[in-house]
C-alpha positions in Angstrom: 0.0 -0.1 0.1 2.9 2.3 0.9 4.4 2.0 -2.8 1.0 2.7 -4.5 0.3 6.2 -2.4 3.9 7.1 -3.1 3.6 5.9 -6.9 0.3 8.2 -7.1 2.1 11.5 -5.6 4.7 11.1 -8.5 4.0 13.2 -11.6 5.4 14.4 -14.8 6.6 18.2 -14.7 4.0 21.0 -15.1 5.3 24.6 -15.9 3.7 27.8 -15.1 2.5 29.8 -17.9 4.4 33.1 -18.7 4.3 36.1 -20.8 6.3 39.0 -22.1 5.9 42.5 -20.8 3.0 44.5 -22.0 5.5 47.6 -22.2 8.2 46.1 -24.4 10.5 48.7 -26.0 13.2 48.5 -28.7 16.5 48.4 -27.3 15.5 47.7 -23.7 15.9 44.2 -21.9 13.2 41.7 -21.7 13.4 38.7 -19.3 11.1 35.4 -19.0 10.7 33.0 -16.3 10.2 29.2 -16.7 9.3 27.8 -13.6 8.2 24.1 -12.7 5.1 24.1 -10.3 5.1 20.5 -10.0 6.7 17.2 -11.0 9.6 14.9 -10.2 13.0 16.2 -11.2 16.0 16.5 -11.9 14.8 19.1 -14.7 16.3 19.7 -18.0 15.3 23.2 -19.5 15.6 24.4 -23.2 14.4 27.8 -24.8 13.4 28.2 -28.6 12.0 30.6 -30.8 10.0 29.7 -33.5 10.9 26.1 -33.1 14.7 26.6 -33.3 16.9 26.3 -30.4 17.8 29.4 -28.4 21.4 29.4 -27.0 23.4 31.9 -25.0 24.7 34.6 -27.1 25.3 38.3 -27.5 21.5 38.4 -28.3 20.3 36.1 -25.6 21.3 35.2 -22.0 19.7 31.9 -20.5 20.3 31.3 -16.6 19.0 28.8 -14.0 18.0 30.5 -11.0 17.5 27.3 -9.3 16.6 23.5 -10.0 13.1 24.6 -10.8 13.4 27.9 -12.9 15.1 28.9 -16.0 15.1 32.5 -17.5 15.6 33.9 -20.9 16.6 37.1 -21.4 16.8 39.2 -24.5 19.7 41.6 -24.3 18.2 44.4 -26.3 14.8 43.9 -28.0 14.8 44.2 -31.9 12.3 43.8 -34.6 13.7 40.4 -35.5 13.1 39.0 -31.8 9.2 38.9 -32.3 8.0 35.6 -32.5 6.7 32.4 -30.6 9.2 31.6 -27.4 8.9 28.3 -26.1 10.6 26.8 -22.7 10.3 23.3 -22.3 11.3 21.0 -19.6 11.9 17.3 -19.0 11.9 15.7 -15.7 12.3 11.9 -14.5 8.6 11.2 -15.4 7.9 13.3 -18.6 8.0 16.6 -20.0 6.2 20.0 -20.2 6.5 23.2 -22.3 4.7 26.8 -22.4 4.9 29.3 -25.4 4.1 32.9 -25.5 4.4 35.5 -28.3 6.6 38.4 -28.3 4.5 41.2 -30.3 6.0 44.5 -30.9 4.6 47.5 -32.3 1.8 45.9 -34.0 4.4 43.3 -35.8 3.4 39.8 -35.4 5.3 36.5 -35.4 5.4 36.5 -39.0 6.6 40.2 -39.2 3.4 41.4 -40.7 
């Protein structure tokens, strides 16, 4: 019985929804926080923009705050940053992902 109740408590990771600031401005920094609400670790985070992996670079900074939170910072927002950003997490019992759109001055993810 103890093994059954313990197994029932274990779960795949579940991420907290996130979004960009409403007052994004060209040239300013913008940061997203990707946080695991529940699930069994250890956790591995990945970030992508429009389906392409995002890595640390002069444009982006990715950081682990703790074992349950990862951040993506855009160093200086530009028009080419418009798009859909996804944080994915993998844990011991599965995975989850959350996507949000960066919109800027009426531009859509396709630049229209």
